[in-house]
C-alpha positions in Angstrom: 87.8 129.6 93.0 85.1 127.7 91.7 85.7 124.1 91.4 83.9 124.0 88.1 86.2 126.7 86.7 87.7 125.3 83.3 90.9 127.1 84.3 91.5 124.3 86.8 92.2 121.8 84.0 95.8 120.7 83.4 97.6 120.4 80.3 99.4 117.4 79.4 102.9 118.0 77.5 104.5 114.9 76.2 108.3 114.8 75.4 110.5 112.4 73.7 113.8 113.5 75.3 115.0 111.7 78.5 113.5 113.0 81.7 116.9 114.3 82.9 117.0 116.5 79.8 113.4 117.7 80.1 114.0 118.6 83.8 117.3 120.7 82.7 115.1 123.1 81.2 114.2 126.6 82.6 112.1 126.6 85.9 109.1 128.9 86.1 106.4 129.5 88.7 103.7 127.3 87.2 102.7 124.2 89.0 103.7 121.0 87.3 104.0 117.1 87.9 106.1 114.4 86.4 105.7 110.9 87.4 108.6 108.9 88.6 107.1 105.4 88.7 105.3 103.6 91.4 103.9 106.5 93.8 106.8 108.8 93.0 106.4 112.3 91.5 108.6 115.3 91.0 106.5 118.4 91.5 107.4 122.0 90.6 105.7 125.5 91.2 106.8 128.8 92.4 110.6 128.0 91.8 110.4 125.2 94.3 111.2 121.3 93.2 109.7 118.9 95.6 110.1 114.9 95.0 107.7 112.6 96.5 108.2 108.9 97.3 111.1 108.6 94.8 112.2 104.9 94.0 115.0 105.4 91.5 117.1 102.2 92.3 117.0 98.3 92.1 117.3 97.7 95.8 114.1 95.8 96.0 115.0 93.5 93.2 118.2 92.8 95.0 116.6 92.3 98.4 113.9 89.9 97.0 115.9 88.0 94.7 115.2 84.2 94.9 112.3 84.7 97.4 109.6 83.6 95.0 108.1 87.2 95.0 110.6 88.9 92.6 110.6 92.8 92.7 112.1 93.2 89.1 111.1 96.5 87.5 108.7 96.2 84.5 110.3 99.4 83.3 113.7 101.0 84.1 113.9 103.9 86.3 113.1 107.1 84.3 116.0 109.0 85.8 118.8 108.5 88.2 119.1 110.4 91.5 122.1 112.2 90.0 120.1 113.5 87.0 117.3 115.0 88.9 119.3 118.1 89.1 118.5 120.4 92.1 115.9 119.2 94.6 114.6 121.6 97.4 112.7 118.9 99.4 111.8 115.3 99.5 108.6 114.1 100.9 108.2 110.4 102.1 104.7 109.2 102.8 106.0 106.3 104.8 108.9 103.7 105.3 108.2 100.9 102.8 111.1 100.9 100.7 109.5 101.7 97.4 108.7 105.0 99.2 111.6 105.6 101.4 114.5 104.0 99.4 118.0 104.3 100.8 119.6 103.7 97.4 117.8 106.9 96.1 117.6 108.9 99.4 121.5 108.6 100.3 122.9 109.8 97.1 120.4 112.7 97.0 121.4 113.8 100.3 125.0 113.5 99.6 124.8 115.5 96.6 122.7 118.2 97.8 123.8 119.6 100.9 120.7 121.9 101.3 118.2 119.1 100.8 115.5 118.5 103.5 113.5 115.4 103.7 110.1 115.1 105.3 109.0 111.8 106.8 106.4 110.5 109.3 107.6 111.5 112.8 106.7 107.8 113.8 109.4 106.7 111.4 112.2 109.0 112.1 114.8 106.4 113.2 114.2 104.3 110.1 114.4 107.7 107.9 117.9 108.5 109.7 119.2 105.0 108.5 117.8 105.3 105.0 118.9 109.0 104.5 122.1 109.2 106.4 120.9 112.7 107.6 119.4 113.9 110.9 117.7 117.2 112.1 117.2 120.0 110.9 117.5 118.3 107.5 115.3 115.6 108.4 111.8 116.8 109.4 109.3 114.6 111.2 105.5 115.4 110.7 102.2 114.0 111.6 98.7 114.0 110.3 96.8 117.3 111.0 99.9 119.4 110.8 100.7 122.3 108.4 104.0 123.5 107.7 105.5 126.3 105.7 108.7 125.4 103.9 111.0 126.6 101.4 110.9 130.2 102.5 107.0 129.9 102.5 106.9 129.1 98.8 105.4 125.7 99.7 102.7 125.2 102.4 102.5 121.3 103.3 99.3 120.1 104.8 99.6 116.5 106.4 97.0 113.9 106.2 96.3 110.4 107.6 96.6 107.4 105.4 95.5 103.7 106.0 97.7 101.3 104.3 95.5 99.1 104.9 95.0 100.4 108.6 95.5 103.7 110.5 98.6 102.5 112.2 100.2 104.8 115.0 103.0 104.5 117.3 103.1 104.6 121.2 102.8 108.3 120.9 99.6 108.3 118.7 101.7 109.4 115.6 100.5 108.0 112.2 103.1 105.5 110.2 101.3 106.3 107.0 100.6 109.7 105.6 99.4 111.7 102.7 100.4 115.3 101.7 98.7 118.3 100.3 100.9 120.7 98.5 100.0 124.4 98.3 102.5 125.2 95.5 102.8 127.5 92.4 99.2 128.6 92.8 97.7 125.2 92.9 96.8 122.6 95.4 98.0 118.9 94.8 97.1 115.9 97.1 99.2 112.8 97.3 97.4 110.5 99.2 100.2 108.0 100.0 99.3 104.4 100.2 95.9 104.1 101.4 92.4 102.4 101.3 89.3 104.2 102.2 88.7 105.3 105.7 86.1 106.9 107.9 86.7 110.7 107.8 88.8 110.6 104.6 86.5 112.3 102.0 85.8 115.3 104.7 89.6 115.6 105.2 90.4 115.8 101.5 87.5 118.1 100.5 88.5 120.7 103.3 91.8 120.9 101.4 90.1 121.7 98.1 92.7 120.0 95.8 93.2 121.0 92.1 94.7 117.6 91.5 94.8 114.3 93.4 97.6 111.6 93.0 95.9 108.2 94.1 97.1 104.7 94.1 95.1 102.2 92.0 96.5 98.8 92.5 93.9 97.6 95.1 94.4 94.8 97.6 94.4 91.1 97.3 94.3 88.5 99.7 97.1 86.4 98.4 99.4 89.4 98.8 98.1 90.3 102.4 99.0 86.9 103.3 102.6 87.6 102.3 102.8 91.0 104.1 102.0 93.3 101.1 99.4 95.9 102.1 97.0 97.2 99.5 95.5 100.4 98.2 92.7 101.9 96.8 91.2 100.0 93.7 90.7 101.9 90.5 87.0 102.2 91.2 87.4 103.6 94.7 90.1 106.0 93.3 87.6 107.4 90.7 84.8 107.6 93.3 86.9 109.3 95.8 88.0 111.9 93.3 84.2 112.5 92.3 83.0 112.6 95.9 85.5 115.2 96.8 84.8 117.4 93.8 88.3 117.2 92.7 88.7 118.5 89.0 91.6 116.3 88.1 93.3 113.0 89.1 96.4 111.0 88.1 96.2 107.3 89.0 99.5 105.8 89.9 101.1 102.7 91.9 101.0 100.5 89.0 103.3 99.3 86.2 106.3 98.8 88.5 106.1 95.2 89.8 104.2 92.7 88.0 103.0 90.8 91.1 101.2 94.0 92.2 99.9 96.2 89.5 96.7 97.4 87.9 95.9 96.6 84.2 96.9 99.8 82.3 94.1 99.1 79.8 91.5 99.3 82.3 93.2 102.7 83.7 92.8 104.0 80.1 89.2 102.8 79.9 88.4 104.5 83.3 90.3 107.7 82.1 87.9 108.0 79.2 84.8 107.6 81.0 85.5 109.7 84.1 83.2 113.0 84.7 86.6 114.8 85.7 90.1 115.1 83.9 91.7 111.9 84.7 95.3 111.5 83.3 96.9 108.2 83.7 100.5 108.3 84.8 103.2 108.0 82.0 106.9 108.5 82.3 107.3 110.9 79.5 104.8 113.5 80.1 104.4 116.7 82.2 101.1 117.7 83.7 101.1 121.5 83.6 98.8 124.0 85.2 97.0 126.0 82.5 96.7 129.3 84.4 
């Protein structure tokens, strides 16, 4: 398909009902994306419901209370794990708690006996303790692999990610991953937490995404000193999308914690200037394929 084809644009449908109510509607085959906060997304297509990096609890607020670096939410979670309805698959890009949250994953795994969770193979032992499940429900993957899942209705492509380095375990398996989802007739790329790295543009371009989900909170020396790794800046995310010829992008990983966020005004201004369709992440909207 021609990357300039206007059919590759996405429609934004805003809703005022609670997210749980919107999710309870009929499921169809068209691809759609809803933001869950931070790097979390609910992606549907072809009758498959996938959740990426869900952080739907307050576990980090409790963990860091009184630490001098509070992880209090700027907004409440848009939905509870119980109200997500049926979920076929969860994808976790890495083991940081705002991406692999035990207080979200364990309730989901208990409620949904058929749920499978995909995690970096380098973090399988951590994932077992966070989810309370093991193989075959827990699936370890590594960069460079492709997996057919959900009765072949989803093809999952696994990418490297650098948060802020391309870290590997003793077996050479990557701790930080990105995911490409071939779902509902569209290709959606979730970079995971990452900064630019050598070969990144070529890897993403070869996948030919119709939509990119990219972090924009940047990286800061003061946070690095406290063990908080950074991500793409807003400018880098815009440049990466343009360099890879991706028709549309959703910037995310902001608006959750006050100490580590991008300015939503600057995100909106960048969206207005972008030479492609840029859709700032918002809780009460669904991004839907137009064809």
